[in-house]
C-alpha positions as CSV (number, residue, x, y, z in Angstrom):
1,M,31.8,7.6,25.0
2,T,30.6,4.9,22.7
3,V,28.0,2.7,24.4
4,R,28.8,-1.0,23.9
5,I,25.5,-2.9,23.5
6,G,24.8,-6.6,23.7
7,I,21.5,-8.2,22.4
8,T,19.8,-11.5,23.2
9,G,17.8,-13.4,20.6
10,A,20.2,-11.9,18.2
11,A,19.3,-14.1,15.2
12,G,15.6,-13.6,15.5
13,R,13.5,-10.9,13.8
14,M,13.7,-8.5,16.7
15,G,17.4,-9.2,17.3
16,R,18.3,-8.5,13.8
17,M,16.3,-5.3,13.8
18,L,18.0,-4.2,17.0
19,A,21.4,-4.8,15.4
20,E,20.3,-2.6,12.4
21,A,19.1,0.1,14.8
22,I,22.4,0.1,16.6
23,A,24.3,0.4,13.4
24,G,22.1,3.3,12.2
25,S,21.8,5.1,15.6
26,D,22.7,8.8,15.8
27,A,24.0,8.1,19.3
28,P,27.5,6.8,19.8
29,A,26.6,3.1,20.1
30,K,28.1,-0.1,18.9
31,L,27.0,-3.8,18.9
32,T,29.7,-5.8,20.7
33,A,27.9,-9.0,21.7
34,A,25.2,-11.2,20.3
35,I,23.5,-14.0,22.3
36,E,21.3,-16.8,21.1
37,R,19.9,-19.9,22.7
38,P,22.3,-22.9,23.0
39,E,20.4,-25.0,20.4
40,S,20.5,-22.3,17.8
41,T,21.9,-23.3,14.4
42,L,23.4,-19.9,14.0
43,L,25.9,-20.0,16.9
44,G,29.3,-18.9,15.5
45,A,27.7,-16.8,12.7
46,D,28.9,-13.2,12.3
47,M,26.2,-10.6,12.9
48,G,27.4,-8.4,10.0
49,E,27.2,-11.3,7.5
50,L,23.9,-12.4,9.0
51,L,22.5,-9.0,8.1
52,G,23.8,-9.2,4.6
53,G,26.9,-7.1,5.0
54,E,30.5,-7.5,5.8
55,A,31.9,-9.4,8.7
56,S,31.7,-7.3,11.9
57,G,33.7,-9.5,14.3
58,V,30.6,-9.9,16.5
59,V,30.0,-13.6,16.6
60,I,26.8,-15.1,18.0
61,S,27.4,-17.1,21.2
62,S,25.2,-18.7,23.8
63,D,27.0,-17.5,26.9
64,L,26.3,-13.9,28.1
65,A,28.7,-14.3,31.1
66,A,31.6,-15.0,28.8
67,V,31.2,-11.6,27.0
68,A,29.8,-9.6,29.9
69,D,33.0,-7.6,30.1
70,Q,32.6,-6.5,26.5
71,I,29.3,-4.7,26.9
72,D,27.9,-1.7,28.9
73,V,24.2,-2.6,28.6
74,L,22.1,-5.6,27.4
75,I,18.9,-5.4,25.4
76,D,16.6,-8.4,25.8
77,F,13.5,-9.1,23.6
78,T,13.0,-12.8,24.0
79,V,10.7,-14.9,26.2
80,P,10.2,-14.7,30.0
81,E,12.3,-17.7,30.9
82,S,15.3,-16.5,28.8
83,T,14.9,-13.0,30.1
84,L,15.0,-14.2,33.7
85,A,18.2,-16.2,33.1
86,Q,19.9,-13.3,31.3
87,A,18.8,-10.9,34.1
88,A,20.5,-13.1,36.7
89,T,23.8,-12.8,34.7
90,C,23.3,-9.0,34.3
91,A,22.9,-8.7,38.1
92,A,26.0,-10.8,38.7
93,H,28.1,-8.6,36.4
94,S,26.4,-5.2,37.4
95,L,25.2,-4.8,33.8
96,P,22.3,-2.4,33.0
97,M,19.5,-4.1,31.3
98,V,16.7,-3.0,28.8
99,V,13.8,-5.5,28.6
100,G,11.0,-5.5,26.0
101,T,9.9,-9.1,26.6
102,T,6.2,-9.5,27.4
103,G,4.0,-12.4,28.6
104,F,5.4,-12.7,32.1
105,S,3.3,-14.5,34.7
106,D,2.8,-12.6,38.0
107,E,5.5,-14.8,39.6
108,Q,8.0,-14.2,36.8
109,A,7.4,-10.5,36.8
110,Q,8.1,-10.4,40.5
111,A,11.2,-12.5,40.1
112,L,12.5,-10.1,37.5
113,V,11.9,-7.1,39.8
114,T,13.8,-8.9,42.5
115,V,16.8,-10.1,40.5
116,T,17.3,-6.7,38.7
117,A,17.1,-4.6,41.9
118,V,20.9,-4.2,41.9
119,V,21.3,-2.7,38.4
120,P,19.9,0.2,36.3
121,F,16.9,-1.5,34.7
122,C,14.5,-0.2,32.0
123,Q,11.4,-2.2,31.1
124,A,8.6,-1.3,28.7
125,S,5.8,-3.2,26.9
126,N,6.6,-1.1,23.9
127,F,9.6,1.2,23.2
128,A,8.1,3.0,20.2
129,P,7.8,6.8,21.0
130,G,4.4,6.9,19.2
131,V,3.0,4.2,21.5
132,N,4.3,6.0,24.6
133,L,2.5,9.2,23.3
134,T,-0.6,7.0,22.9
135,F,-0.4,6.1,26.6
136,K,-0.5,9.8,27.4
137,L,-3.4,10.4,25.0
138,A,-5.4,7.5,26.5
139,E,-4.8,8.8,30.0
140,A,-6.0,12.3,29.1
141,A,-9.1,10.9,27.4
142,A,-9.9,8.7,30.4
143,K,-9.7,11.6,32.8
144,A,-11.7,13.9,30.5
145,L,-14.5,11.4,29.8
146,G,-14.5,10.0,33.3
147,N,-17.0,7.2,33.8
148,S,-19.3,8.3,31.0
149,A,-17.8,6.0,28.4
150,D,-17.4,2.2,27.8
151,I,-13.8,1.4,27.2
152,E,-12.5,-1.3,24.9
153,I,-9.0,-2.1,23.7
154,V,-8.4,-4.0,20.4
155,E,-5.0,-5.2,19.4
156,A,-3.7,-7.1,16.4
157,H,-0.3,-8.8,15.8
158,H,1.3,-11.4,13.5
159,R,0.4,-15.1,13.7
160,H,3.6,-16.0,15.5
161,K,3.1,-13.9,18.6
162,I,2.7,-16.2,21.6
163,D,1.2,-14.1,24.3
164,A,-2.2,-12.4,24.4
165,P,-3.3,-9.8,25.0
166,S,-0.2,-7.9,24.0
167,G,1.9,-6.3,26.7
168,T,1.1,-2.9,25.1
169,A,-2.6,-3.5,25.3
170,L,-2.3,-4.4,28.9
171,S,-0.2,-1.3,29.5
172,L,-3.0,0.8,27.9
173,G,-5.5,-0.9,30.2
174,E,-3.3,-0.1,33.2
175,V,-2.9,3.5,32.2
176,V,-6.7,4.0,31.8
177,A,-7.6,2.0,34.9
178,K,-5.2,4.1,37.0
179,A,-6.6,7.3,35.6
180,L,-10.1,6.2,36.6
181,G,-9.2,4.8,40.0
182,R,-9.9,1.2,39.0
183,D,-8.0,-2.0,39.6
184,L,-7.4,-3.6,36.1
185,S,-7.2,-7.1,37.6
186,Q,-10.7,-6.6,38.8
187,V,-12.3,-5.0,35.8
188,A,-10.6,-6.5,32.8
189,V,-12.7,-8.7,30.5
190,F,-10.7,-10.8,28.0
191,G,-13.1,-11.6,25.1
192,R,-16.8,-12.4,25.3
193,E,-18.9,-15.4,24.2
194,G,-22.4,-16.5,24.7
195,R,-25.1,-14.7,26.7
196,T,-22.9,-12.3,28.6
197,G,-25.7,-9.9,29.7
198,A,-25.5,-6.1,29.6
199,R,-22.1,-4.6,29.8
200,D,-20.8,-3.4,33.2
201,R,-19.8,0.2,32.7
202,D,-16.6,-0.2,34.9
203,T,-15.2,-3.0,32.8
204,I,-12.3,-2.6,30.4
205,G,-12.6,-5.0,27.5
206,F,-9.8,-6.6,25.5
207,S,-10.0,-8.1,22.0
208,T,-7.1,-9.9,20.4
209,I,-6.4,-10.6,16.7
210,R,-3.6,-12.8,15.5
211,A,-3.1,-12.9,11.7
212,G,-0.6,-12.8,8.9
213,D,2.4,-10.5,9.4
214,I,0.7,-7.7,11.3
215,V,3.5,-5.9,13.2
216,G,1.3,-4.3,15.8
217,D,-2.0,-2.4,15.9
218,H,-3.6,-1.0,19.1
219,T,-6.9,0.9,19.3
220,I,-8.5,2.1,22.5
221,I,-12.2,3.0,22.2
222,F,-14.2,5.3,24.4
223,A,-17.8,4.8,23.5
224,S,-20.7,6.7,25.0
225,E,-24.2,7.6,24.0
226,G,-24.1,9.4,20.6
227,E,-20.3,9.5,20.1
228,R,-17.2,7.4,20.1
229,L,-13.5,8.4,20.5
230,E,-10.9,6.0,19.1
231,I,-7.1,6.4,19.6
232,T,-5.1,4.2,17.3
233,H,-1.4,3.4,16.9
234,R,-0.3,1.2,14.0
235,A,3.3,0.0,13.6
236,S,4.4,-0.7,10.1
237,S,7.9,-1.9,11.1
238,R,9.6,-3.3,14.2
239,M,12.3,-0.6,13.6
240,A,10.3,1.9,15.8
241,F,10.5,-0.6,18.7
242,A,14.2,-1.3,18.0
243,Q,15.2,2.4,17.8
244,G,13.4,3.2,21.0
245,A,15.1,0.3,22.8
246,V,18.5,1.5,21.6
247,Q,17.7,5.0,22.7
248,A,16.7,3.6,26.1
249,A,19.9,1.6,26.3
250,C,22.2,4.5,25.6
251,W,20.3,6.6,28.2
252,L,20.3,3.8,30.9
253,V,24.1,3.6,31.0
254,G,24.3,7.0,32.6
255,Q,21.6,6.2,35.3
256,S,21.9,5.1,38.9
257,V,20.6,1.7,40.1
258,G,16.8,1.8,39.8
259,R,13.8,0.8,37.8
260,Y,12.8,2.9,34.8
261,D,10.5,2.7,31.7
262,M,10.4,4.5,28.3
263,Q,8.4,7.3,29.8
264,D,11.4,8.1,32.0
265,V,13.7,8.1,29.0
266,L,11.5,10.4,26.9
267,A,10.8,12.8,29.8
268,D,14.4,13.1,30.7
269,Q,15.5,13.7,27.1
270,E,12.7,16.2,26.6
271,S,13.8,18.2,29.7
272,N,17.3,18.4,28.3
273,T,16.3,19.8,24.9
């Protein structure tokens, strides 16, 4: 069965990358709907032509509800406000949804959980397989080093990214905090300035860089007396994110109603190989 995929933010950098990933996917997948914000100047454009190829017949529109019957799953990498609006439409039409949007407030995150409770729903701060391996490595390092190391997370992204720290950096912090039995909301330190005093061993520090066209770099540092362990993932292209999201979308169509993440996708596919 060919999985019919819709994407939001279709004319943006990530939207175009998702369209390319769908076209190049080994899985039987096809882009059948492309959604943009109502004020976009590219409404009515053909996605194939937008990507520099031949007309595909998939025309960018602003109304997900109008094309809901043409897709089996929606992929959303936009902004929290848009994601919540699209999630309500997915819920109304029983459409599975894959979300890579970050930067939700606590209230928005809870609203998303509530509205998507009736559909298969997969959310991850990062869909790249290498990043999800990084989560596992960070968890193993935290358990092995215990409370003997100071932990710092450094992330860098392009100058246009609007949220900080990145969702991936926060996920790394959550993974490590959980492994150590800590509450990240209580131990996270976001940047330092002035006379901060000696470092509290239980804290997990976050440093953010925004510059140029950096796609996404994440390093978690475990520093103790006499040695330092660093685990780094560097993304050189958004294609890794896009391919992972398409992989998740094709997997999600066959799942029951519930909440999933990329770890579930990879674990299930590993068990079937």
